[in-house]
N, C-alpha and C positions, 0 to 999 in steps of 0.2 A: 511461621512468618513473624509472629510476635517476638520471638527470641532475637531475630535478626534486626528488626527495625522498631520494635516496641509498639506494634499496631495489631489490632484484632481483625483486620480486614480479611475477607475471604479471597481465595484465588480469583473467583469470578469478579469481585469488586476491583481487584488490581488489573485484571484483563480489560475490564470496562474503562477504567481510567486510561489505560494505554491506548485503547481504540479512540477514545475522545481526543487525546493528545494528537494521535496520528491524523485524524480528520481535521482538527483545528489547524494543524501545521500545513496540511494540504490546501485547505481553504485560504489560509493566509498567503501562501506562496502563489496561488492562482491570482488572487487579488493584487499581489505585488508585481505580477508579471514575470516571475522568475522560475516558474514551474514548467518543466518539460520532462516527461517520463521517457527515458531512453537508456541505452547502454553505450559503453565506449565504442567508437567507430570500428575498431578492430573486430569486435565480436559480431558486428553487423555485416562485415565484409568477408572475413576469413572462415573457411570451413573448419569445423571442430576436428581436432586431430585424433580424438579417441572417445571411447564411451559409446553408449547406445545410439547417440546422434552423430557418430563419426561421419565426416564428409558432408555434413549439412551446415548451413548457415542459420544462425538464430532467427527465428520468425517472430520478431518483436511485436508486430501488430496482433498476432494470434495470442501471444503471451499476455499482452496488455488487456485484450478483451476479456480473457479469463480472470485476470487479476482484478480488473475493475468490477466485474460481476461479483467476485468473492468478497470484495470490500463493500459492496452495496452502493457503488458509484455509477454515474452515468457512463455511456459509451465514450464520452469525451474525457473521462477521468476526473470528473468533479463529484464531490460528495452530493448526493441527492437531498432534496428537502426532507424526504422520508427518513433517510439515514441520520441527518442532523437532528430531526425531531426525536428519533429513537434514542439518540445519545444526549438529549436535552441541550442541544446546541442551537441557539436561535440566532 
């Protein structure tokens, strides 16, 4: 990494910074009233034409529940106080 950008940061440090940015962006968008987690309408209506899920429509709510859990967010898609504290975001 040092050769590319001139920094001695570890991969873990860089990933942590990325997670902080993602959570700050999400929090900002929620507070600004512009955040809605969704997919293009076509993906929510039309059955998938191929692949393991052929013939099924995207189950957005199920996907969001898992995504929010993996991110450490509430079931409403908001970064939790615990997650913000973990990332030193007050």
